[in-house]
N, CA, C and O of each residue as an XYZ file, in Angstrom:
220
protein
N     -25.415      7.320      9.447
C     -24.157      7.775      8.450
C     -23.235      8.012      9.293
O     -22.139      7.925      8.740
N     -23.140      8.356     10.731
C     -22.168      8.470     11.324
C     -21.190      6.698     11.732
O     -20.010      6.726     12.082
N     -21.784      5.679     11.623
C     -21.078      4.444     11.474
C     -20.226      4.448      9.981
O     -19.020      4.215      9.908
N     -20.844      4.669      9.157
C     -19.863      4.506      7.755
C     -18.895      5.907      8.216
O     -18.205      5.419      9.111
N     -18.748      6.417      8.172
C     -17.893      7.297      8.995
C     -16.406      6.586      9.822
O     -15.231      6.537      9.458
N     -16.948      6.208     10.785
C     -16.347      5.499     11.527
C     -15.189      4.080     10.860
O     -13.965      3.962     10.803
N     -16.439      3.136     10.418
C     -15.853      1.624      9.415
C     -14.875      2.637      8.588
O     -13.671      2.573      8.833
N     -15.287      3.449      7.746
C     -13.902      3.681      6.735
C     -12.889      4.683      7.133
O     -12.014      5.235      6.467
N     -13.220      4.786      8.388
C     -11.547      5.603      8.941
C     -10.967      4.291      9.925
O      -9.759      4.201     10.149
N     -11.880      3.361     10.445
C     -10.775      2.171     10.366
C     -10.275      1.372      9.611
O      -9.581      0.463     10.066
N     -10.532      1.527      8.083
C     -11.070      1.046      7.022
C      -8.850      1.474      6.487
O      -7.853      0.799      6.232
N      -9.189      2.870      6.595
C      -8.419      3.643      5.946
C      -6.378      2.934      6.896
O      -5.334      2.436      6.475
N      -6.931      3.361      8.211
C      -6.381      2.844      9.254
C      -5.524      1.884      8.970
O      -4.346      2.081      8.672
N      -6.096      0.741      9.053
C      -5.893     -0.691      8.753
C      -4.628     -1.016      7.189
O      -3.530     -1.572      7.173
N      -5.253     -0.524      6.333
C      -4.612     -0.041      5.593
C      -3.035      0.263      4.639
O      -2.281     -0.301      3.846
N      -3.250      1.855      5.546
C      -2.273      2.366      5.806
C      -1.260      2.013      6.285
O      -0.231      2.208      5.638
N      -1.173      1.252      7.823
C      -0.214      1.037      8.369
C      -0.180     -0.617      8.166
O       0.577     -1.184      8.954
N      -0.941     -1.541      7.153
C      -0.551     -2.826      7.047
C       0.762     -2.931      6.387
O       1.340     -3.980      6.672
N       1.304     -2.269      5.708
C       2.975     -1.996      5.103
C       4.443     -1.795      6.042
O       5.624     -1.799      5.696
N       3.706     -1.601      7.533
C       5.382     -1.270      8.421
C       4.196     -3.004      9.194
O       4.976     -3.938      9.385
N       2.417     -3.473      9.635
C       2.338     -4.457     10.557
C       2.619     -5.885      9.615
O       3.536     -6.653      9.906
N       1.925     -6.063      8.739
C       2.073     -7.215      7.913
C       3.751     -7.783      7.891
O       3.968     -8.864      8.438
N       4.505     -7.294      7.476
C       6.175     -7.976      7.520
C       6.474     -8.611      8.664
O       6.915     -9.744      8.472
N       6.367     -8.201     10.060
C       6.108     -8.471     11.178
C       5.373     -9.477     11.608
O       5.876    -10.418     12.222
N       3.759     -9.373     11.261
C       3.200    -10.922     11.043
C       4.148    -11.896     10.914
O       4.710    -12.742     11.609
N       4.132    -11.397      9.519
C       4.384    -12.976      8.599
C       5.552    -13.180      8.726
O       5.881    -14.078      7.951
N       6.952    -12.562      9.709
C       8.479    -12.906      9.336
C       9.223    -12.662      8.296
O      10.146    -13.321      7.818
N       8.626    -11.378      7.883
C       9.785    -11.832      6.657
C       9.801    -10.224      6.521
O       8.898     -9.389      6.568
N      11.167    -10.132      6.338
C      11.967     -8.535      6.163
C      11.491     -8.331      5.273
O      11.127     -8.824      4.206
N      11.539     -6.694      6.349
C      10.671     -5.278      5.496
C      11.421     -5.022      4.177
O      10.863     -4.442      3.245
N      12.510     -5.396      4.117
C      13.256     -4.598      3.006
C      12.203     -5.643      1.783
O      11.382     -5.210      0.974
N      12.601     -7.081      2.032
C      12.158     -7.826      0.503
C      10.262     -7.367      0.524
O       9.938     -7.296     -0.662
N       9.171     -7.098      1.320
C       8.103     -6.166      1.393
C       8.317     -4.811      0.975
O       7.512     -4.881      0.047
N       8.642     -3.917      0.919
C       9.258     -2.901      0.665
C       9.919     -2.618     -0.966
O       9.984     -1.520     -1.520
N      10.293     -3.713     -1.426
C      10.816     -4.087     -2.719
C      10.093     -4.180     -3.603
O       9.932     -3.365     -4.512
N       9.293     -5.719     -3.357
C       7.769     -5.753     -3.932
C       6.881     -4.723     -3.602
O       6.259     -4.597     -4.657
N       6.499     -4.044     -2.952
C       5.494     -3.344     -3.087
C       6.037     -1.806     -4.427
O       5.296     -1.108     -5.120
N       7.350     -1.795     -4.322
C       8.097     -0.780     -5.077
C       7.969     -1.181     -6.700
O       7.974     -0.349     -7.608
N       7.888     -2.198     -6.822
C       7.523     -3.298     -8.436
C       6.208     -3.011     -8.614
O       5.874     -2.502     -9.684
N       5.122     -3.312     -7.496
C       3.953     -3.376     -7.717
C       3.571     -1.803     -8.534
O       3.243     -1.664     -9.712
N       3.752     -0.625     -7.388
C       3.875      0.341     -7.932
C       3.956      0.787     -9.346
O       3.198      1.264    -10.191
N       5.125      0.448     -9.250
C       5.665      0.581    -10.870
C       5.036     -0.124    -12.317
O       5.025      0.399    -13.431
N       4.513     -1.498    -11.923
C       3.825     -1.391    -12.881
C       2.636     -0.873    -13.431
O       2.340     -0.804    -14.624
N       1.719     -0.371    -12.053
C       0.923      0.505    -11.796
C       0.975      1.700    -13.012
O       0.061      1.954    -13.796
N       2.081      2.247    -12.953
C       2.403      3.666    -13.433
C       2.503      2.774    -14.973
O       1.599      1.940    -15.014
N       3.028      2.765    -15.719
C       3.748      1.928    -16.717
C       1.906      1.551    -17.258
O       1.482      2.113    -18.267
N       0.979      0.567    -16.448
C      -0.497      0.666    -17.232
C      -1.242      0.799    -16.845
O      -2.222      0.085    -16.631
N      -0.757      2.717    -16.430
C      -1.869      3.705    -16.207
C      -0.704      4.575    -17.255
O      -0.573      5.780    -17.041
N      -0.257      4.221    -17.863
C       0.853      5.401    -18.980
C       1.301      6.630    -18.962
O       1.563      7.619    -19.647
N       1.283      6.038    -17.577
C       2.565      7.609    -16.769
C       4.072      7.028    -16.829
O       4.835      7.873    -16.360
N       4.573      6.170    -17.139
C       5.418      5.602    -17.219
C       6.609      6.193    -15.885
O       7.699      5.619    -15.875
N       6.429      7.009    -15.104
C       7.465      8.136    -14.273
C       7.574      9.227    -14.735
O       8.194     10.106    -14.135
N       6.799      9.490    -16.310
C       7.463     11.022    -16.431
C       5.905     11.908    -16.004
O       4.702     11.655    -15.937
N       6.898     13.147    -15.771
C       5.860     14.171    -15.460
C       6.041     15.047    -16.390
O       6.467     16.133    -15.998
N       5.782     14.875    -17.936
C       5.336     15.573    -19.160
C       4.363     15.625    -19.225
O       3.838     16.179    -20.191
């Protein structure tokens, strides 16, 4: 059980820091990577029906 907790912690750290590390490894401008991520989040909000409104 303890192993599962440590593995999940490691994976959460990898995925949490990927938006910072991945552009550096790929040699891509971080601004372009950020814009792509914002577009993906916007599409996800539209698909779930939230659309960005808090009503």
